[in-house]
N, C-alpha and C positions, 0 to 999 in steps of 0.2 A: 276226704276228713273221716274217720274210723268214730260210729257213736255207739254207744253201749246199749240196748235196748232190751226191755223186760216184757217178756210176752206171756199173757195170762191164757191160758187154753181150758177150753168149754171140757165139763167132767167127761164127755160121746169121746173125748179123743183120749185119755188117759187109757194106758195098755193096761192088760190084764196083771202084769206082774207089778206095777205100780198100786193098784188097786190091793192085791197079797200085802203092801207095805205097811197102807193106812188102818189095816184090822186091828183090833184090840184083843185081848185072849179070850174074851166072851164074845169073838165072833162077827160083834160089832162092828159099824161102818166110824171110823173116827171123825168126828166135825172139823179136823183142821182144814187150812183154807185149799182150794187146788193149787198143783204143783207151779210153780214159777220156775221157769226158765230164762238164764242170760243169753241173750243173742248177740254177737259183732257182728256188723254191716257196716257195709259204705254208703255214704248219703246218698249215690247213684244208686245203690240197689233198694232201698228203704223209700227213694221217692217210687219206686216202681211194685213195692208190696202188695200196696192197697189193690194192683189188678192180680199179682200171680199168687196170691195166699187170701182166697175171699174169707176163709173162716176166722181168721188170727183178729181178735178183739180190739188189740190196742197196742201200739207202740211207741214208748215216750223216751225220748234223747235224756240223759243225766243234766242236772242243772249247771253243771259246769262245761258242759258243751257250748259251743258254738250258738248265736242268736237262729240261724237257722233251724227250724224243727218240721221234721217230717210228721205227721200227724197222722195214722193210716187207721181208719174206723170200717167199721163192716159196712161195704158199699153199695149201696142199691143200684139197680139197674140204671144204665147211662139215659138219661131227660131224652127223649126223643129230638128236644131244638138242636141237642150235641150231637144224635145220633150218627152223623156221617163223618166225624172230627175222630182223629187218634187220641186216644186216653193222654198222651202228652199233652198236648193242650189245654186238659181238663183245669177247672178254677180250683181244684182240691191242692195241686200242687204248686210248692213256691218255686217259680224258677231260679236255676240256679244262673245267677248273671255272671256276665263277663264282661271286666273291667275294659270297656274299648279304646281307654286312655292308658292303657298299662301299656309300657315300652317292652317288659319284659316280654309279653306275650303278643303284642299287636305295632306294627308295620305301616304306619301312613304314607303310604308312597305312591300309590296308584293314582293315576289318571282322575280328577273330579269334572274333567269336562262333560258338556250335555251330551254329545258323542260319543262318550265312554260306554258300553256295555256292561263292563265287568262291575259288580259289585263290591265280589269279596272274594278274596282266594285262601281256604283253610288247609291248614295240615295237621291230621290227626294220628293218633297213635292208639293200638289196645294195649293196655294193660290189664295184669292178671289180676289183678287185686282191685281198682279202680275202675276198672271197665273203658268204654271209650274215651279218649281225653282228647282234648284241643289243646295241642302244644304251640300252633303258631299262625296269626291270621295276618293278611295284608291286606288294607284297607285303603281307601280312597282320602285325600286329604282333606276334604272337607268335615269326614267324621271327627276330625280332632278338632277341629274348628266349632262345632256345634258345644255351646257350653252347657253344662248340668249333667247330672247322671240320673239315671232312672229310680225314681223311690220304689221304695217296695210294694207300695199298695196297687203303683202303675202295672207296675210288671204282674202283681198277683192275679187282678180284677180286670185287666185289660187284653181278652182275648181275641184271637182272628173272628171269631164268632162274633164279638161286641162290636169290633170295628166295620164288620160289615154288615151289622145291624144300622148304625148310626149313619153312614154312608149310602147302605140300600146297595150300593155295586163296592165291589171289592176295587178302589181306587188310592191306591198308595199316595197320589199326587195330592189329594185333598186332605191328608191326615197330618198331625202334627210332625214336629221333628220326635217328639218321645216317642210316640206310636212307631214311626218309620226304624227307629232305634230298636225297639223293642221288637221289631220285628224281625231286624236284622240280627238280633243276639239269638230268638229262637231258631232262624235258620240254620246257623251256625251251629246252634245246638242237634237241632234236626240232621243236618248233614252229618257231623262227626256222629250219631248216633247208628245213622244206618249207611256206612260205610263201613269202620269197622267193628266188627260186632262179633258174638260168640261164633260165628260162621268160620272167621277166621283161625280157631283154633282147637277147629273140632274133626279137621281131617278132610273138609271138603274144599279146601283150596290147598295147592303147595306154594313152596318158597318160590319156585319158577315162574307159578302162573299169576301174571298181569290179569285183572278183570277189571272192567269199569263198567258204569252204570249213567243213566240218567234219571234226576226227580224232576219232576214239576207239580209245583205243589202253589196255586196261584192264592189260596188265602195267608200264604206268608211271602209273597212277590217274590216267588223265587222259581227259576229254573237253575239245576246244578247237574254238572257232570261232574263226576271222579273217576278215581284211578285207585287202585290197590297195587300197592307195591310192598316188596319184602327187603327188611334190611338187617344183618346176619349180625346182631345183638341179642347175645346170650340166649343162642337158638336160633330164631327167625322171626323178630318181630314186623306185623304188619302195620304199616302205615298207608294212611290216604291223603293223596292230594286232591281237592275240590275246585272248582272252579265256579260260582256263582253270579247267575247275570239273574234281570230285570225281570218279570212275569212279561212286562211290556212289551219287551224285547223278543220273545221265544221265537217270533215268525222268522226272525233275521238271525236268530242264533240256528236255527233247526239244520239247517243250509251248512253251517262250519261245524257241526260236531266233528268231523271224521278230521278236519284241520285240528280243531281242539284236542282231540285226542292222540294226534301225532307229539302237538306240543308238550301236552302232560304227561306223555311217555318221555322224552326227551328230557322235562324237567326231574323226571323221579329217577331216572338214574344219576343225574346230577346232585340231587337231595341225599341219595343215596351213600354216594362217596363223601359230601360235605358232612351226612350226621357219621358217619366212620369217623372220619375225623375228628369231628369234635369229642366221639367217646374216646379216642388214641389221647386227646390232648388234656380234656378237661375230667376223663371219665364220667360222666352223667350216664353211661348208658342210652342216650335218645330218650330220657325223660322230658328235657328241655332244650330247646337251642337257642344261644346266646344271639341276639342282634347281629343280623352280618349284612354289610350292605350288598356284598357279592350275590348273594340270596336274594337279597331285595332287587337286584339289576333284573335279573331272569325274572321276575315276576312282572315288573313293570316292561319289560321288553315284550311278554307275552300280550298283556294289557294294552299296548301302544300299537303292536300287530292288529290287533282287533277294530281299534280306534280307527285307525287307517284305512281299514275295511269300511267302516261304516261311513268317512267322511270322501274317500276318494273310492270308493268300490264301484265295481260294475253295474250289479247286480241284471237289471233286466235290458232287453234289449232295444227298446223306445230312448235309454239314453245313451245308446252306443251312436246312433244316428247325427247327433251336433258333431262328433266328431271324426265319422265317415268322411275320407276324402280320394277322389280322384285320382291325384296325384300318388298315393301310395300305390297304386296297381302300374304306376309308372317306373315304381323303384325297378333296378334290373335282380335283384338279390329276392324278389319276393316268391317267385316260384319255390324257391330251395327253401327261406324263412317257412313257409306253408309247408311244406314237404316235411323237414325235421319238426318242425310245431307237431304235428301229428304222429309224427314216428315217436315222440315221447311224450305220449298220451295229454297234449295241450300243456305241456311244463315249458314257460320261456320265458329269459330274461331282454328284455328290450333296452340297450343301452345307447346314448346317444347325446348330443350338445344343445337339441333344441326341443323344449317340452310339446309344442303345438305336433312336431312330426312323431315325436315317439309315441304319444297318445294317439295317433292316429293309426299308427300300425297296431298298439296296443286293441285299438277299438275294432280293427279289421281282423285280426288273430281269434278277435272275443267269439268271432261268429260262429266260429269251428269248435265252442267250448258248451256242453249242457249247462242248464240254470244254476246245478250245485259247485261247478267249476266258475260259473262267473262270479259268484259269491265270493268266492276266495281268489277273487283276482283284483286290481287296482291302477289306477290310472295314476301317475306321476303329475304331482302339483310343484308349479314353481315358486322358488324361495324355500321349500320347504327340501333339507337335506333326508332323503331316502336311502336304507340300506336293503343289502337282499335279505328277506325272509324268508326261513324255511318253511315249505307245505304250501304257498301260494302258488296259483296254477299260472297268471300271468301280471307280470311285476316290471316297471319299469324304474332305470338308474338313468341320472344324470352325471355324463363326466364330469371330471374337475377341470379345473385350467390348464392344466397338464394333459388332458386328453386322457386320464387315467379312473380306471375304478377298476379298485383288488377284491378279490371274490376267492374265499378260501377256499383249498381244497377241502378240507374238512367237512365245511357246511353244504358244499354240492354233495359230499356221501352221501350226508345224514339227511339229504332231501328225501322224502319218500318215493319218486320219482326221477330219472337223469333229465337233466334242463338242456334246454335250445338256448343258446347265446348268437343274439342278433344285435351286432353291432352297427349303427345307421351310421356312426360317424366315418367308415370304412366302405361306404360304396362304392367310391370311383376303384379301390380295390380290392374286386369281388370275391377273391379267392380265398380271404381268411374273414371275409365279415361273418360267415355263420361258422359257427362251433357246435358240433354236439356231444353231450356227453356219452358216458359207456351206456352198451345194450343194457334193456332193463334186464336182462338176467344175471349179467354182470354187474351191474350196479346194486342187484338187492344182495350178493355175497357181503357188500361192505369189506372187501378184502383190502389191503393194500396195495396199489398199483404200481410200478413203476414208472410207466409210460404215464403223458397227460392223459386227466381223465375228459378233458376237453378238447375234441380232435377236430379238424376242418372238415366242415361237411361240401361236399358236390352233388350229391345227389340231387334228382330232380325226378318227381314220377310224373308219370306221362298224364295221368287223370288230372292232376294240379295242374298239370301245365294248360289244358283244355279248360278247365274250370276259368283260370286267370283271363284266357283268350275270349270267352263268352262273358264272363263281369264286365270286360272295357267295354262291350258295347250297349251295356245298361247303366242307368243311372244309381246311381250309392242307394236311393232309399227301397232298392229292390234286390239288392245282394244278399239281403238274409233271409229272403225265402229261395234263393237259388242255392245258398250253401246248407240250408235246413236239407233239402231233397239230394245234394252231392254228400253230406253225411248220412241221409237213411241208404244209400247207394252203398257207401263205406259198410254200414253195419251189415246189411244182406248178404256182403262177401265174408264178413266177420262171420258172421252165422253159418255163411256155408263152409268156412273154414274148419268152423268146431263139428260139423257135423262128419266132414272126410277126414278128419282125423279120430273120430269117435268110433267112425266104421271101420279105417284101414289102419287104424295104430300108428307107432311111430319106430323105426329100427332103435336097437337099443344104441348108446353114445359109442360102445367098441366099434361100432360098424360105420361109425360118421366120419366124414372130413372135416377137419378141424376150419376149414374157410368156409363158412355158408354159402357164399358166392359158385361154391364148388360141389356142396350136397347135394347128391342126388334127389333126396327124400325134399329139400325146397325148390327143387329144381320142378320135379315133378306136381307139388303144389302151385308153383305161379301159372307153370302151365293148364294145370285145372282150373284157376281162377280166370285165367287171360289176363296175367297183372304181370308187369316186372317187378325188379329186385325192389326198389323204393318203394310203390307201391303196396307190392306185398308185407314189407313192415309195417306200413299203416293198418294195413289190415290186420295183421298180427297184435299189433298194439291195443287197438281196438276188442280183437278175440280175448286179450287178456284181462280188457274192462269187463266183459261181459261174463267169463271163464277166466277167475284168477289161476295162474299157474301154467296157461297154455301157451304163453312164451317160452318160459323155461323148457317145457315139455318137447314144442318143435323144435327150436335150438341145439338142446343139448340129447334129447329123446331121452328113454324110460330108461330107468335106473337098472343098472344088472340086480 
């Protein structure tokens, strides 16, 4: 909304040229009123004029304009009571309300379960005239069921400070439905204005650059992770996709930030293609997007994935004890499963017909993961339909009545890490029970591969074999301590490998054999570390975790 404003400027701001025009022939100053200049500005700009232009005396909209009025007066210093809050939340601002029931901008499709940590997902866009704009919001279904809309007085005078004062603590669970909805609206505005702003068009970001940020705002009961991307509409239009989580879930959300980052990147690519198709078909230049079941499905998929981690997640080691079973170590494929599991940096898919058996293997493999990876892993639950979710470290899949479970090659390649495929239903046929994805340096190329991306894995680490032999002599409640010392040994080997590569370097790719097993450099590194080939790939995967790019450097050599 563009409003016409009349600004009365103080006399000491009048230029010398203007003074000459107001003098009569006798040299005396005319008694005419000060110069009045018409200023046209958007509603978003008018709402922030008070902070940006302190000397502006008064700004009034025309009577024919909307009821929403932005009266900007000579502002005094912010009171001490509100000194720790941004001017965005000051009472003097009429909050530009968002109709949470409008189908044109909101989709109420997210899960409203108590276990869901996703509050809202927001798609924003920078507009050269209007500034930051919210063009699409995905909300839980229960937001649509809450009757009534926020009245103007509630929106204007209920601030996070007043809510906190009334409660004495920032406890959103004690707030009314209107207060919760008000905080949600302000959180959406906060994310929109802080993710797409003037920095998008001032040269500080390029169209090929993807920037992300995390916002923690307790007074809005919000933790947000956003990703800014560009869509080539009329040049390069900056967009932002943000995930909002309740502040009470902050400790649970923090270990999953890398997982959410990958999902936001994946969704941004899909949304960019969708926005281009909408522009070509409707010619709307990305200003708004129509309701789309396909886009809603993408958002629901991410929300359900995070909910499944909340319900069936592994979390801490104490929760694994009830799933550990001595029979797991009696499985003839367990040595190869652990070896491949470590070579693929802990990313493993366990499939089987029995829920207990699948969860037992998942719990054992989880002992080799760190805390952050365990937070991004989950058990399989009987009676629930589980599908492969990109970005998870450990996950289980139950085979159907035909003993099949489809895995898309596209999804496996889109996964951040190569995966290990453990099929417990083929324990009798040991040869094909373990499959492994492409090596890390080939998996990261994301190129088309004519051969199968899941190859039969037959390797077995001597160190892993010795570990399993020792664990069979101990009760399951002592396994975690032994595995922890085993992982410390592997990390020491990884640090040693990085030191050797740092001081000695690696030959260029032109001097190296195509087969890594025949490569003299790898043979030398294996001899230096006193490990076999399978153990070396485990150490190399851990080294890449400590120093990203180490795997490619060792396997491919320095670029010429």
